[in-house]
C-alpha positions in Angstrom: 65.6 -1.3 -11.4 62.1 -2.7 -11.3 61.4 -5.9 -13.3 58.2 -4.3 -14.7 60.2 -1.5 -16.4 60.8 -1.9 -20.2 64.4 -2.0 -21.3 65.0 0.7 -23.9 67.7 2.4 -25.9 68.7 5.9 -24.7 67.5 8.4 -27.3 70.4 10.0 -29.2 69.2 13.4 -28.0 68.8 12.4 -24.3 69.7 14.9 -21.7 70.2 14.0 -18.0 67.8 16.2 -16.1 67.7 14.8 -12.6 68.1 12.0 -10.2 65.5 10.0 -8.2 66.1 10.7 -4.5 63.6 8.6 -2.7 60.0 7.4 -2.3 57.4 10.0 -1.5 54.4 8.7 0.4 53.0 5.2 0.3 51.3 5.1 -3.1 54.3 4.8 -5.4 55.2 8.5 -5.8 58.9 9.3 -5.8 61.0 12.4 -5.4 63.3 13.7 -8.2 66.1 16.1 -7.6 66.2 18.2 -10.8 69.5 19.4 -12.2 67.8 22.7 -13.1 66.1 25.3 -11.0 63.4 25.4 -13.7 62.6 21.7 -14.3 60.1 22.1 -17.2 61.6 19.2 -19.1 60.5 16.9 -16.4 56.9 18.1 -16.7 56.8 18.2 -20.5 58.0 14.7 -21.2 55.7 11.8 -20.4 58.4 9.2 -20.9 61.6 9.3 -18.9 64.6 7.1 -19.4 66.3 5.8 -16.2 69.8 4.5 -15.7 71.0 2.9 -12.5 73.2 5.0 -10.2 77.0 4.7 -10.5 77.0 3.9 -14.3 75.2 0.6 -13.9 74.2 -1.3 -17.0 70.9 -0.8 -18.8 68.4 1.9 -19.7 64.8 1.6 -18.8 61.7 3.5 -20.0 59.3 4.9 -17.5 55.9 6.2 -18.5 55.0 9.1 -16.3 51.4 9.6 -15.2 51.9 12.8 -13.3 54.8 15.1 -12.2 54.6 18.2 -10.1 56.7 20.6 -8.1 56.9 20.0 -4.4 59.1 22.2 -2.2 62.7 22.0 -3.6 62.1 18.9 -5.8 59.7 17.3 -8.2 57.4 14.4 -7.3 56.2 12.0 -9.9 54.2 8.8 -10.3 53.9 6.1 -12.9 51.6 3.1 -13.4 54.8 1.0 -13.4 55.6 2.0 -9.8 52.6 0.7 -7.8 53.8 1.3 -4.2 56.4 2.7 -1.8 58.6 -0.4 -2.1 58.7 0.0 -5.9 59.5 3.7 -5.6 62.3 2.9 -3.2 63.8 0.5 -5.7 64.3 3.6 -8.0 66.5 5.5 -5.5 69.6 6.9 -7.2 68.4 6.4 -10.8 69.6 9.0 -13.2 66.7 10.6 -15.2 67.0 11.4 -18.9 64.5 12.9 -21.3 64.8 13.5 -25.0 65.9 17.0 -25.9 63.1 17.0 -28.5 60.5 16.8 -25.7 61.7 20.0 -24.0 59.2 22.9 -24.1 59.9 25.5 -26.8 62.0 28.3 -25.3 60.6 31.8 -25.5 62.1 34.7 -27.4 65.6 35.4 -26.1 65.5 32.3 -23.9 67.9 29.4 -24.3 68.5 26.1 -22.7 71.9 25.9 -21.2 72.5 22.6 -23.0 72.0 24.4 -26.3 74.7 27.0 -25.5 77.4 24.6 -24.5 79.9 24.1 -27.3 79.0 27.4 -29.1 81.8 29.6 -30.3 81.9 33.1 -28.8 83.2 36.1 -30.9 83.2 39.8 -30.1 81.8 42.5 -32.4 85.1 42.8 -34.2 84.9 39.0 -35.1 87.7 38.1 -32.7 87.3 34.5 -31.3 87.1 34.6 -27.5 86.6 30.9 -26.9 84.1 28.1 -26.7 81.3 27.7 -24.1 82.3 24.9 -21.7 79.6 25.5 -19.1 77.4 28.1 -17.5 77.4 29.2 -13.9 74.3 30.5 -12.1 75.6 33.4 -10.0 72.7 34.9 -8.2 70.8 37.3 -10.5 72.8 36.4 -13.7 74.2 33.5 -15.5 77.9 33.5 -16.6 79.4 31.9 -19.7 82.5 29.9 -18.9 84.7 29.7 -22.0 87.7 27.6 -22.9 90.0 29.9 -24.7 93.7 30.3 -25.7 95.7 33.4 -25.2 99.4 33.8 -26.1 99.6 30.0 -26.7 98.3 29.1 -23.2 94.9 27.6 -22.3 92.8 30.0 -20.2 89.3 30.3 -18.9 87.3 33.3 -19.7 84.1 34.4 -17.9 81.4 36.6 -19.6 78.1 37.5 -18.0 75.2 36.2 -20.1 73.2 39.4 -20.0 71.8 41.6 -22.7 74.3 44.4 -21.9 77.1 42.1 -23.2 75.4 39.5 -25.4 74.4 40.9 -28.8 73.2 37.8 -30.6 72.9 34.0 -30.1 72.8 32.1 -33.4 72.1 28.5 -32.5 72.0 27.4 -36.1 75.4 29.1 -36.8 76.7 27.9 -33.4 77.9 31.4 -32.5 77.4 33.9 -29.7 78.4 37.5 -30.5 79.3 39.6 -27.5 80.4 43.2 -26.6 83.6 42.0 -24.9 87.3 42.3 -25.3 89.9 39.7 -24.7 91.7 41.8 -22.0 88.6 42.2 -19.8 
């Protein structure tokens, strides 16, 4: 990491949102490969937290002057990164932002990170499992659940679309679906 970067503690609500790929141009801009197809969190936060690639030691705060979409990535600049050499020194760094700095989701919109760990029940109140991850499968997203059936661990997939999802209760940590265990 750059010696000009300030060492910082990773916020308790930090979420990894991307990785710095390389320098972009000669004036200190750098490319970020976002983990999301909609990288709004990179635009809404003006302070990013970087960790070296490969689990290296230390967390550093980077004040972002500007970030914008460019092709299939995000490009950004900071006063702490004055030139191409400094931008190249960031290559591979993992980018974290505080969850509290994410833009507010719209009605019936959810951040994937908020859905992971929620319990899923059907309309009859039968527990179907816990959300382990979400898959983007073309036009729809699919909930991947860790579940148990007849004493064995199984994986259950449920499309995350309004036809099957009745309610998402983030406060109650529950998703109610129109789904049966034998689907």
